[in-house]
C-alpha positions as CSV (number, residue, x, y, z in Angstrom):
1,M,-0.6,-23.1,4.3
2,I,-4.0,-21.4,3.8
3,R,-5.2,-18.4,5.7
4,R,-8.9,-17.7,5.2
5,Q,-10.4,-14.3,4.6
6,G,-11.4,-12.8,7.9
7,A,-8.5,-14.4,9.7
8,Y,-6.0,-11.7,8.7
9,Q,-4.3,-9.7,11.5
10,A,-5.4,-6.1,10.9
11,E,-4.3,-2.7,12.2
12,V,-5.5,0.8,11.5
13,R,-2.9,3.6,11.2
14,E,-3.9,7.3,11.5
15,R,-2.0,9.8,9.3
16,M,0.2,7.0,7.9
17,R,3.6,8.4,7.0
18,G,2.3,11.9,7.5
19,G,-0.8,11.4,5.3
20,T,-4.4,12.1,6.1
21,G,-7.2,10.0,7.6
22,F,-7.0,6.3,8.3
23,V,-5.4,3.3,6.5
24,R,-6.5,-0.2,7.4
25,I,-3.7,-2.8,6.9
26,E,-4.8,-6.4,6.6
27,H,-1.7,-8.6,6.8
28,Y,-2.0,-11.6,4.5
29,W,1.3,-12.8,6.0
30,K,3.5,-11.2,8.6
31,Q,7.3,-10.7,8.0
32,D,8.2,-13.4,10.4
33,E,6.0,-16.0,8.7
34,L,7.8,-15.6,5.3
35,K,11.3,-17.0,4.6
36,G,12.0,-14.5,1.8
37,K,13.0,-10.9,2.2
38,T,9.4,-9.7,2.2
39,R,8.7,-6.9,4.7
40,L,5.0,-6.5,3.9
41,C,2.4,-8.7,2.2
42,A,-1.0,-7.1,2.9
43,R,-4.2,-5.4,1.7
44,L,-4.3,-1.7,2.2
45,I,-7.7,0.1,2.5
46,L,-7.8,3.9,2.3
47,E,-11.2,5.5,2.9
48,P,-12.2,8.4,0.7
49,G,-9.9,11.3,1.3
50,A,-7.3,9.2,3.1
51,S,-3.7,9.2,2.1
52,I,-0.3,7.7,2.8
53,G,2.3,10.5,3.0
54,T,5.5,10.8,1.0
55,H,8.1,8.2,1.9
56,E,11.0,6.5,0.3
57,H,12.1,2.9,-0.2
58,A,15.9,2.5,0.2
59,D,17.3,-1.0,-0.4
60,E,13.8,-2.3,-1.1
61,E,10.9,-2.2,-3.6
62,E,7.2,-1.8,-3.1
63,V,4.5,-3.0,-5.4
64,Y,0.9,-1.9,-5.3
65,I,-1.9,-3.8,-7.2
66,V,-5.1,-1.7,-7.2
67,L,-8.1,-3.9,-6.6
68,R,-10.9,-1.3,-6.2
69,G,-11.4,2.5,-6.2
70,R,-9.5,5.5,-7.6
71,G,-6.2,6.8,-6.4
72,R,-3.4,9.2,-7.2
73,V,0.2,8.2,-6.8
74,L,2.8,11.0,-6.5
75,E,6.2,10.1,-7.7
76,A,9.2,12.2,-8.9
77,E,7.7,12.4,-12.4
78,G,4.5,13.9,-10.9
79,P,1.0,12.7,-10.0
80,T,-0.7,9.8,-11.8
81,E,-4.2,8.5,-11.4
82,V,-4.6,4.7,-10.9
83,G,-7.6,2.4,-10.8
84,P,-8.5,-1.3,-10.7
85,G,-6.0,-3.5,-12.4
86,D,-3.2,-0.9,-12.4
87,T,0.1,-1.7,-10.7
88,V,2.8,0.6,-9.2
89,L,6.4,-0.2,-8.6
90,T,8.8,2.0,-6.6
91,G,12.1,1.4,-4.9
92,D,15.8,2.0,-5.2
93,G,15.6,5.1,-3.0
94,A,12.6,6.6,-4.9
95,S,9.8,8.4,-3.0
96,H,6.1,8.2,-3.4
97,A,2.7,9.0,-1.8
98,V,-0.8,7.6,-2.4
99,E,-4.2,9.2,-1.9
100,N,-7.7,8.0,-2.4
101,I,-9.4,10.5,-4.8
102,G,-12.6,8.5,-5.3
103,S,-15.9,8.2,-3.4
104,E,-15.4,4.5,-2.4
105,P,-12.5,2.8,-0.5
106,L,-9.2,2.5,-2.4
107,E,-8.1,-1.1,-1.9
108,M,-4.6,-2.3,-2.9
109,V,-2.5,-5.4,-2.4
110,A,1.0,-4.2,-1.2
111,F,4.3,-6.1,-1.2
112,I,7.6,-4.7,0.1
113,V,10.6,-6.8,-0.8
114,R,14.1,-6.0,0.5
115,Y,17.2,-6.4,-1.8
């Protein structure tokens, strides 16, 4: 099955998980379209200054693949800056937050897979 760019179901969340600004979520595939234990398969777009607040992933893992922009990921070990080509893995009850620290949109592919 192929889904063309521009045909993704999109939503915009304000102050996502207690963060700031707006996050656009473009769902490549919705949970009910996938047979595996994937809860999210989407592109996330955070405008400059926007963030996703601190949240945890119990019994699941989340992967971010940074496509464009500059971000800061806050994990238990502290904050780390990320950019294009970087990947982030969190799960097993760990918490994290993400913010756009650049002057252009921060775009990431995000997958959440349940154990």
